[in-house]
N, C-alpha and C positions, 0 to 999 in steps of 0.2 A: 088873468095872468098874476097867479097868487107871489106876491112879493112882500117881505119885511125891511124895512130899512131902517136902521139905526144911526144917532145922530146924538149929540152932547159930548162925547169920552173929550179925551183931551192931557193936560199935562197941570197937576194942583199939587198946594204943599202939604204936607202934614198938616191934620188939623184942617183942610178947606173940603169945598162944599163939590159935586156935579152932579148937574140930572140928567138921565139918559132918557132916549125918549127911541122908541121902536113904531113906526107908523106903518099899518097892516093896507095892501093895493088888493083886492080879487080876495078879501075873507074879512074877518075879524078877530077877536079877542074875549068871544062870544062864549067858549068852553072851558077857557084856563089862559093864562098867562105865566109866560116864567121868564126868570134871568139865570144865565150860567154865567159861570167864566172861568178862566183856565190860563194860570199862570206858567212862566217858561219850566218845560220839566215835571208839570206837574197837571195830573187828570182834570179833565172838566169835572169842575165841582157847580153842584145846585145854590142859588144864593137865594132867593125870594119864590114865590109862588103865591097865586091870586085865582080863586072856583071862578067857576062860568057866574053865579050870585053874585061873588063881591064880598061872601061872608065868611072866607075861610083863607086866611093868608099864612104864610107859615115863610119862617125867615131861618136861614143855617148860622149856629149858634155866633161865630166869629161877625156876623157883622145885625146882632138885633140889637135893636135899641138906636142902630146910627142908619141904617137904610130904610127906606118905605117903598114899594112895587105899590102901584095904581092904573088905574084904564080912566079914559076919557067918559064921558057916559053913552059914548057913540059903540064902544069899544073896537074903537080905528087904533087907538093908540094906546100903546104899553111905558109909563114910567119905571124908573129909579131912582128917587131920589138919595144920593149919597152922602150923608154928611159924616162931620170927625174923621174922614179919611185917614189910613193907615199908610206906611209905607207896604206891608201884606197885601195892600187892595189892589196893586201894581197888577194886571191882567187885562187880557182880551174880553170883553163883556157881550152874551153874545143874549137875543132874546127867543124866546122860542114858544110855540101855537101849535094847533092842528084839533082833529078829532080821530075817530077810531081809523078812520082807511089813510089819512094824512098826516103827516110832522113837516112843521114847516121851521126854518131856521133863519135869523138874521144873518146879515153878513159879519157882524162881530165891530165893534168896538174897542178901542185900547185906552183905557186910564191907568196913565204912568203918577204914582204918587212921588214926589221925590222935594226934597228938600235944595 
């Protein structure tokens, strides 16, 4: 059974760092990996993505230079390193992967940036 399990969310002060992890079971991130976030009252937005080969990585302008997406070498875990966090980064973060026939999502991890 395919499952994506996220961890690493929490409460952090502005300027701090967090690392989100998304562990896949019954599947892998060999095709692509994406991180989305959804803040209260806002639509879900794409934050970062990495392709299957790992040679194409894109970030939302709002996180460019502060967030880093990566995978482990076995394609089983997706990461999002978040540095220099801001109040506006507060949201529920979701990992995502799949193929042409499947679309898988993590359960969501709350990230709260507050002083």
